[in-house]
N, C-alpha and C positions, 0 to 999 in steps of 0.2 A: 394395401398396403398392410404387411404383417406386423404386430407388435411382438416384440422379444421382451420377455420379463427377466430380469437378470436377478440371480441367486447369489448374493456375496455373503460372507468372503469362502471361495473354493481355493485351492492351491493344487499346483501341478506338483506330481510326484517328484522329490530331487533325491538321488541316489548319491551316498558318501563320496563317491568317486568324483561327482560333480563339485564338490569342494576341497580343492587341492591342499588347503592349510589345513584343513580339519575342522573349519568353521560350524557351526551347527547350521543345517539348511533353515532360510527362513522362508516360511510359505509366501507364495506369491497370488495375489487374488486376481482371478481371471472369469471371463465368462465362458462357460462351457460352448456356446456356439463357436467360438474361435478356436476350438481344440482342434478340428480337422480343416480350417480354414487355409486356403493358400496365401490370400491378400484380404485386405479390408480398407475400408474408407472411414474416415471421420468426419463427422458434422459439427462444426463451430456453433456452439450455441451462447447467446448473449445473456450474462445476467440483467434482469431488469432491475431498472435503478428507482429506488424510492422516489415518489412523485412529491411527496412531503418533504420539506426541509427537515432535519434533524438538529438537536442542540448539541454543540460539542464544546468543551472547555479545553482551550488550547493555550499553551505557555509560550511568552517570547522571552528567551534568554537573552539579555543584553552582554554580548561578547566584551565589552570595553570593561564593564563594571562587575559583571557576572550577577547582576540582579534579574530576578524571574518575574515576568508579569504576567497574570492569569486574565485570560480573557473569554467571555462566553460569546460564540458566534452560532451561525446557521450553517448548514453546510451548501446553502447556494449563495452565502457571502463569497466576495472576491478578497484577493490578498490586498486590493488596493483599500477596503473596509478595514481589514485587520489592521493595517500601517495605520490610518487616520485613527482607530481606537488605541492603539498603542501610542502615538503621538499626544493623544490627550494627557497620558498619564506620563509620558516622558518627552516634552517639549524641546529638550536641548538635543535631540538627535535630528530635528529637521532639516531636511534636505540631504541628508546622508544615510537614509534608512533603507539599508538592502537587507531581504531577509533570505535565509537558506532552508530547505525542507529536506531531510534526507541528502545531505551533502550538495544540494544543486539549488542554485538561486532560483527564485520563483518570479514570477511576473505579476505586476498589478491586476492585469485582465481575469488572471485564471482565478476559478472558484475553488474552494476547499474540498468540495465533492469530485471535481474534475482531478483534482491532484490524490485523491484517496486518502485525505486526512481524517484519521479516527481520532476518538475521545481520547483526550491526554498527550496529544502530540506536541512537540516543541519544536518551536522555530527559533532559528540563531541569527542574531543580527550580525553583519559583517561591514568592513569598510573597503572601497574600493579605492586603488592607488591611481592615481591620475599620472599618465607617463606619456613620453612622446617618442 
């Protein structure tokens, strides 16, 4: 199997008539091996996740009163553990603690690493209305 070494950034030549609005051409990085290619295929490479759990500081914003509660957790901790730690500081929300991350509700079994939570992330509490 041959190994191709990429040299970045190279740019394709752009002529001014390729920019109908007169915008300045933006150099597009490319690999010169694809210059005369008719087709190519891509190989998906998965990022290796760290095996160690990293410490994260997350904030829980109480949607009812606007108070922020900072918590220090590990990336391997679950949302359930986050909820328990939050309820130790705010026991008045027992039974109705729902959390949202990036505008989506999260489940208690999901881990922070699984959700892609980064240091400084804010979770928001919300109430669910019972209806029929």
